[in-house]
C-alpha positions in Angstrom: 0.0 0.0 0.0 1.3 3.5 -0.9 0.4 6.8 0.5 0.5 9.7 -1.8 1.5 13.1 -0.6 -1.4 15.4 -0.7 -0.5 18.8 -2.1 -2.2 21.7 -0.4 -4.7 23.4 -2.7 -4.1 26.9 -3.9 -7.0 28.1 -1.7 -5.4 26.7 1.4 -2.0 28.4 0.6 -3.8 31.7 0.0 -5.7 31.3 3.3 -2.4 30.6 5.2 -0.8 33.7 3.6 -3.8 35.9 4.5 -3.7 34.5 8.1 0.0 35.4 8.3 -0.7 38.9 7.0 -3.5 39.3 9.5 -1.2 38.2 12.3 1.4 40.7 11.1 -1.1 43.5 11.0 -2.4 42.6 14.5 1.2 42.6 15.9 1.9 46.0 14.4 -1.4 47.3 15.8 -0.4 46.0 19.3 3.0 47.7 19.0 1.4 51.0 18.0 -1.1 50.8 20.9 1.8 50.1 23.3 3.7 53.1 21.9 0.7 55.4 22.2 0.1 54.2 25.7 3.8 54.9 26.7 3.6 58.4 25.0 0.4 59.1 26.9 2.0 58.1 30.2 5.0 60.3 29.4 2.8 63.2 28.6 1.0 62.8 32.0 4.4 62.8 33.8 5.5 66.0 31.9 2.2 67.7 32.6 2.4 66.9 36.3 5.9 68.2 36.4 4.8 71.4 34.7 2.0 71.8 37.2 4.5 71.5 40.0 6.8 74.0 38.4 4.1 76.5 37.8 2.9 76.4 41.4 6.3 77.3 42.8 6.2 80.8 44.3 8.7 83.3 43.1 10.1 86.3 45.0 11.6 89.1 43.0 14.1 91.3 44.8 13.7 95.1 45.1 16.8 95.6 42.9 15.3 93.4 40.2 12.0 95.2 40.3 13.9 98.5 40.0 15.8 97.2 37.0 12.7 96.0 35.4 11.0 99.4 35.9 14.1 101.2 34.5 14.0 98.9 31.4 10.3 99.6 30.9 10.9 103.4 31.1 13.9 103.2 28.7 11.8 101.1 26.3 9.0 103.8 26.3 11.5 106.5 25.2 12.5 106.7 21.6 15.8 104.9 21.2 16.7 107.1 18.2 16.3 110.9 18.4 16.3 112.1 14.7 16.2 115.8 15.8 19.4 115.4 17.8 21.1 113.7 14.8 20.0 116.4 12.5 21.2 119.1 14.9 24.6 117.5 15.2 25.0 117.0 11.4 24.1 120.7 10.9 26.6 121.8 13.5 29.4 119.6 12.0 28.6 121.0 8.5 28.7 124.6 9.8 32.0 123.9 11.7 30.4 124.6 15.1 30.5 121.0 16.6 33.4 120.7 19.1 35.5 117.6 18.5 38.1 116.6 21.1 40.7 114.9 18.9 42.7 113.4 21.8 39.6 111.8 23.4 38.5 110.5 20.0 42.0 109.0 19.4 41.9 107.4 22.9 38.5 105.8 22.2 39.8 104.4 18.9 42.8 102.9 20.7 40.5 101.3 23.4 38.4 99.8 20.6 41.4 98.4 18.8 42.6 96.8 22.1 39.2 95.3 22.7 39.1 93.9 19.1 42.6 92.4 19.4 43.8 90.6 16.4 40.4 90.3 14.8 41.3 92.8 12.1 44.5 91.2 11.1 
């Protein structure tokens, strides 16, 4: 007596391939779900940490308050005074603007010392 090997039908192979694909899809879905759960847990930890940080009381020194007020006042003023620039230009053009050549030379030397070898 002989036993012939039975070849699986095309339908059976196709079903097995589909089952393998379905298992693969399910595994990826589980991995994605785990990742999302981990990210949600991390977000909760960060949010809790931020809540703790926000609730910490802060005391600002008097000196810091004064500096802040000075910065606000300085910011309210115009940083650029066009009238002053025009007046100085006019005085220079008329030859009436006093220039201290020695002071100007000293300031250039100070600037060159601060810059060091950057210009070479």
